[in-house]
C-alpha positions as a Python dict, from the first residue, in 0.01 Angstrom:
ca = {
    (1, 'M'): (0, 0, 0),
    (2, 'A'): (238, -41, -303),
    (3, 'H'): (597, -134, -263),
    (4, 'E'): (878, 93, -360),
    (5, 'L'): (1022, -167, -606),
    (6, 'V'): (929, -508, -752),
    (7, 'V'): (1164, -745, -930),
    (8, 'I'): (978, -934, -1195),
    (9, 'G'): (1176, -1259, -1249),
    (10, 'G'): (1340, -1433, -948),
    (11, 'G'): (1632, -1601, -1139),
    (12, 'N'): (1988, -1544, -1080),
    (13, 'M'): (2004, -1195, -1198),
    (14, 'G'): (1697, -1095, -1027),
    (15, 'A'): (1818, -1219, -703),
    (16, 'A'): (2160, -1087, -745),
    (17, 'L'): (1978, -729, -763),
    (18, 'L'): (1763, -806, -460),
    (19, 'A'): (2072, -911, -260),
    (20, 'G'): (2284, -625, -358),
    (21, 'M'): (2000, -365, -298),
    (22, 'I'): (1937, -509, 71),
    (23, 'A'): (2312, -555, 136),
    (24, 'S'): (2391, -191, 34),
    (25, 'G'): (2109, -54, 217),
    (26, 'A'): (1974, 111, -70),
    (27, 'F'): (1645, -47, -22),
    (28, 'P'): (1494, -211, 318),
    (29, 'P'): (1364, -545, 252),
    (30, 'N'): (988, -461, 344),
    (31, 'S'): (989, -207, 43),
    (32, 'L'): (1072, -480, -201),
    (33, 'A'): (877, -749, -378),
    (34, 'V'): (958, -1021, -635),
    (35, 'V'): (752, -1196, -878),
    (36, 'E'): (848, -1553, -967),
    (37, 'P'): (608, -1817, -1135),
    (38, 'S'): (806, -2124, -1012),
    (39, 'P'): (660, -2249, -685),
    (40, 'T'): (990, -2420, -603),
    (41, 'R'): (1176, -2091, -674),
    (42, 'R'): (942, -1887, -462),
    (43, 'D'): (1030, -2104, -164),
    (44, 'E'): (1392, -2046, -210),
    (45, 'L'): (1341, -1673, -251),
    (46, 'N'): (1133, -1670, 70),
    (47, 'E'): (1412, -1839, 258),
    (48, 'Q'): (1688, -1620, 96),
    (49, 'F'): (1497, -1283, 140),
    (50, 'P'): (1300, -1252, 473),
    (51, 'G'): (1091, -948, 459),
    (52, 'V'): (1063, -922, 90),
    (53, 'T'): (727, -1008, -50),
    (54, 'V'): (744, -1298, -284),
    (55, 'S'): (449, -1348, -521),
    (56, 'A'): (326, -1557, -812),
    (57, 'D'): (162, -1249, -977),
    (58, 'P'): (222, -875, -1028),
    (59, 'V'): (200, -674, -706),
    (60, 'P'): (151, -293, -672),
    (61, 'A'): (480, -109, -680),
    (62, 'E'): (605, 216, -774),
    (63, 'S'): (880, 97, -988),
    (64, 'A'): (971, -256, -1141),
    (65, 'V'): (1291, -431, -1263),
    (66, 'L'): (1207, -645, -1555),
    (67, 'A'): (1449, -947, -1517),
    (68, 'V'): (1290, -1181, -1773),
    (69, 'K'): (1374, -1326, -2112),
    (70, 'P'): (1352, -1082, -2402),
    (71, 'P'): (1042, -1218, -2582),
    (72, 'D'): (844, -1150, -2240),
    (73, 'V'): (954, -810, -2187),
    (74, 'A'): (664, -621, -2345),
    (75, 'T'): (402, -835, -2170),
    (76, 'V'): (570, -807, -1831),
    (77, 'A'): (609, -440, -1876),
    (78, 'A'): (242, -380, -1951),
    (79, 'A'): (153, -608, -1644),
    (80, 'A'): (376, -390, -1415),
    (81, 'V'): (234, -70, -1540),
    (82, 'R'): (-121, -201, -1490),
    (83, 'A'): (-13, -289, -1149),
    (84, 'G'): (99, 55, -1073),
    (85, 'A'): (462, 100, -1172),
    (86, 'R'): (570, 420, -1318),
    (87, 'R'): (944, 348, -1356),
    (88, 'L'): (1061, 38, -1549),
    (89, 'L'): (1412, -89, -1544),
    (90, 'S'): (1464, -362, -1809),
    (91, 'I'): (1772, -591, -1807),
    (92, 'A'): (1683, -799, -2108),
    (93, 'A'): (1923, -814, -2396),
    (94, 'G'): (1834, -674, -2729),
    (95, 'V'): (1498, -528, -2636),
    (96, 'D'): (1518, -141, -2701),
    (97, 'T'): (1353, 129, -2513),
    (98, 'S'): (1113, 208, -2793),
    (99, 'T'): (947, -141, -2754),
    (100, 'I'): (915, -97, -2384),
    (101, 'D'): (776, 264, -2416),
    (102, 'A'): (508, 115, -2643),
    (103, 'A'): (407, -154, -2408),
    (104, 'A'): (379, 73, -2135),
    (105, 'A'): (175, 330, -2337),
    (106, 'D'): (-66, 63, -2443),
    (107, 'A'): (-111, -46, -2081),
    (108, 'L'): (-221, 309, -2000),
    (109, 'E'): (-487, 334, -2267),
    (110, 'P'): (-823, 447, -2126),
    (111, 'G'): (-1040, 163, -1993),
    (112, 'G'): (-756, -49, -1903),
    (113, 'D'): (-717, -192, -1535),
    (114, 'R'): (-436, 22, -1409),
    (115, 'G'): (-436, -123, -1060),
    (116, 'D'): (-324, 30, -744),
    (117, 'R'): (-89, 295, -850),
    (118, 'G'): (32, 404, -518),
    (119, 'D'): (161, 745, -431),
    (120, 'R'): (289, 881, -790),
    (121, 'G'): (321, 1240, -672),
    (122, 'D'): (318, 1446, -1001),
    (123, 'R'): (428, 1178, -1216),
    (124, 'G'): (73, 1136, -1373),
    (125, 'D'): (60, 878, -1637),
    (126, 'R'): (416, 915, -1748),
    (127, 'V'): (617, 590, -1747),
    (128, 'A'): (986, 619, -1730),
    (129, 'V'): (1183, 336, -1901),
    (130, 'V'): (1525, 274, -1828),
    (131, 'R'): (1720, -10, -2032),
    (132, 'A'): (2033, -172, -1874),
    (133, 'M'): (2282, -431, -1993),
    (134, 'P'): (2425, -594, -1667),
    (135, 'N'): (2635, -907, -1660),
    (136, 'T'): (2661, -1213, -1427),
    (137, 'P'): (2951, -1100, -1186),
    (138, 'A'): (2684, -883, -1043),
    (139, 'I'): (2603, -1195, -852),
    (140, 'V'): (2898, -1148, -650),
    (141, 'G'): (2875, -777, -642),
    (142, 'L'): (3143, -708, -919),
    (143, 'G'): (2898, -667, -1222),
    (144, 'V'): (2939, -405, -1510),
    (145, 'S'): (2588, -239, -1612),
    (146, 'V'): (2533, 4, -1893),
    (147, 'I'): (2212, 213, -1879),
    (148, 'C'): (2022, 456, -2104),
    (149, 'G'): (1682, 611, -2083),
    (150, 'G'): (1364, 588, -2289),
    (151, 'A'): (1156, 862, -2432),
    (152, 'S'): (1006, 957, -2103),
    (153, 'A'): (1311, 900, -1864),
    (154, 'E'): (1448, 1215, -1688),
    (155, 'A'): (1777, 1251, -1517),
    (156, 'A'): (1607, 1133, -1173),
    (157, 'D'): (1505, 819, -1349),
    (158, 'L'): (1855, 739, -1441),
    (159, 'D'): (1982, 835, -1084),
    (160, 'W'): (1724, 567, -972),
    (161, 'A'): (1856, 312, -1191),
    (162, 'E'): (2216, 377, -1089),
    (163, 'R'): (2097, 332, -731),
    (164, 'V'): (1957, 7, -814),
    (165, 'L'): (2261, -125, -1038),
    (166, 'G'): (2525, 51, -847),
    (167, 'A'): (2438, -188, -557),
    (168, 'V'): (2605, -483, -760),
    (169, 'G'): (2886, -325, -937),
    (170, 'M'): (2988, -51, -1172),
    (171, 'C'): (2724, 151, -1350),
    (172, 'V'): (2786, 340, -1672),
    (173, 'R'): (2565, 587, -1884),
    (174, 'L'): (2589, 538, -2262),
    (175, 'D'): (2346, 624, -2558),
    (176, 'E'): (2130, 337, -2655),
    (177, 'D'): (2300, 300, -3002),
    (178, 'H'): (2589, 156, -2809),
    (179, 'F'): (2403, -123, -2639),
    (180, 'D'): (2455, -402, -2905),
    (181, 'A'): (2829, -342, -2863),
    (182, 'V'): (2805, -332, -2488),
    (183, 'T'): (2604, -661, -2506),
    (184, 'G'): (2879, -819, -2699),
    (185, 'L'): (3151, -709, -2495),
    (186, 'T'): (3060, -686, -2125),
    (187, 'G'): (2734, -848, -2141),
    (188, 'S'): (2862, -1176, -2281),
    (189, 'G'): (3225, -1122, -2181),
    (190, 'P'): (3216, -1341, -1859),
    (191, 'A'): (3170, -1642, -2090),
    (192, 'Y'): (3476, -1550, -2278),
    (193, 'V'): (3682, -1527, -1955),
    (194, 'F'): (3538, -1861, -1837),
    (195, 'L'): (3640, -2035, -2172),
    (196, 'L'): (3979, -1894, -2129),
    (197, 'A'): (3982, -2040, -1776),
    (198, 'E'): (3864, -2388, -1925),
    (199, 'A'): (4134, -2376, -2194),
    (200, 'L'): (4412, -2273, -1938),
    (201, 'I'): (4305, -2563, -1708),
    (202, 'E'): (4317, -2798, -1984),
    (203, 'A'): (4657, -2678, -2098),
    (204, 'G'): (4790, -2706, -1751),
    (205, 'V'): (4677, -3054, -1730),
    (206, 'A'): (4829, -3145, -2073),
    (207, 'A'): (5160, -3006, -1945),
    (208, 'G'): (5145, -3252, -1666),
    (209, 'L'): (5037, -3052, -1375),
    (210, 'P'): (4808, -3236, -1128),
    (211, 'A'): (4455, -3192, -1224),
    (212, 'D'): (4338, -3108, -849),
    (213, 'V'): (4570, -2813, -833),
    (214, 'V'): (4514, -2654, -1171),
    (215, 'E'): (4184, -2505, -1122),
    (216, 'P'): (4247, -2295, -806),
    (217, 'M'): (4582, -2202, -978),
    (218, 'V'): (4408, -2065, -1292),
    (219, 'T'): (4151, -1899, -1073),
    (220, 'Q'): (4396, -1720, -861),
    (221, 'L'): (4580, -1621, -1204),
    (222, 'L'): (4270, -1452, -1328),
    (223, 'L'): (4187, -1301, -992),
    (224, 'G'): (4528, -1175, -930),
    (225, 'S'): (4569, -1048, -1278),
    (226, 'A'): (4221, -864, -1271),
    (227, 'T'): (4321, -696, -957),
    (228, 'L'): (4661, -586, -1075),
    (229, 'L'): (4474, -442, -1381),
    (230, 'A'): (4223, -266, -1172),
    (231, 'R'): (4493, -104, -949),
    (232, 'D'): (4723, 1, -1221),
    (233, 'G'): (4536, 21, -1546),
    (234, 'D'): (4704, 14, -1897),
    (235, 'P'): (4698, -369, -2000),
    (236, 'A'): (4941, -305, -2282),
    (237, 'D'): (5201, -174, -2012),
    (238, 'L'): (5145, -453, -1778),
    (239, 'R'): (5192, -703, -2054),
    (240, 'A'): (5513, -547, -2148),
    (241, 'K'): (5642, -535, -1792),
    (242, 'V'): (5591, -920, -1772),
    (243, 'T'): (5717, -1004, -2114),
    (244, 'S'): (6100, -1000, -2118),
    (245, 'P'): (6246, -1024, -2478),
    (246, 'G'): (6345, -1367, -2564),
    (247, 'G'): (6204, -1508, -2243),
    (248, 'T'): (5913, -1772, -2158),
    (249, 'T'): (5627, -1527, -2169),
    (250, 'A'): (5735, -1384, -2500),
    (251, 'A'): (5742, -1732, -2655),
    (252, 'G'): (5378, -1789, -2531),
    (253, 'V'): (5251, -1448, -2635),
    (254, 'A'): (5417, -1501, -2965),
    (255, 'V'): (5183, -1797, -3025),
    (256, 'L'): (4875, -1605, -2937),
    (257, 'E'): (4965, -1332, -3181),
    (258, 'A'): (5053, -1584, -3453),
    (259, 'H'): (4712, -1738, -3410),
    (260, 'A'): (4541, -1394, -3441),
    (261, 'L'): (4398, -1365, -3088),
    (262, 'R'): (4315, -1002, -3134),
    (263, 'A'): (4121, -1070, -3454),
    (264, 'T'): (3934, -1367, -3294),
    (265, 'V'): (3821, -1158, -2982),
    (266, 'A'): (3694, -867, -3223),
    (267, 'A'): (3518, -1133, -3428),
    (268, 'T'): (3368, -1268, -3099),
    (269, 'V'): (3242, -961, -2966),
    (270, 'A'): (3112, -857, -3320),
    (271, 'A'): (2921, -1193, -3340),
    (272, 'A'): (2755, -1132, -3005),
    (273, 'A'): (2656, -774, -3085),
    (274, 'A'): (2500, -900, -3416),
    (275, 'R'): (2284, -1156, -3217),
    (276, 'S'): (2174, -871, -2971),
    (277, 'R'): (2068, -665, -3294),
    (278, 'E'): (1866, -979, -3407),
    (279, 'L'): (1701, -1037, -3072),
    (280, 'G'): (1584, -684, -3083),
    (281, 'G'): (1432, -708, -3442),
    (282, 'R'): (1693, -488, -3592),
}
């Protein structure tokens, strides 16, 4: 009997999705499977997710999440289709839906071993591909994911993808031509925030603060500021409210502006977006 969904790749993001789907009640554990080649990691997954099937090889499933490195996506997509999956959700950076659609179509060629397809209803041999760009805060249920559909994807397939990714945070639908920019902004964005945290911690120590208290102070600074932004919106207004003319904050902000913070951030996002295009062969 086919599982409802298999996650192929049991790394941090794959495990985060499993945890979110189970915790939200979107999928019961016995409807899920995860494929992971590392024996050590499989042991960890078995301990972390009782009731979930953990396997070294593809298992029959109605749907599959492709949580593998970009160069492996096409091969893994074909294997999932041969094992029966008729919905594919890829979370790999840079790999477009046409590439995954082509791999799925090749796997459906007559004469191939299509495996146990399970109950497909009237889906026939249509394979719906959904591409997603999540980010690592999904690990704590606060991710941002953007999705788009491939050539055969319908509204119900995007609804299904939102059900999966909505279990670990926000999910937004955008056209695929926005995906490189999304990758450069929210996909890579946590690293920019962590780099800012590193810089603030180093600055605090350099200013003479005790090293053992600076990191928790900076962590709370970022958490509190993000929470305030989530509540009130309008970052420019919030910045203005805390920046009194001629005050200490104004002095600090002036240095950031003088060092072209905005242009640096724009160039950072553009560089990551360009790399996403390169990974996709564009």
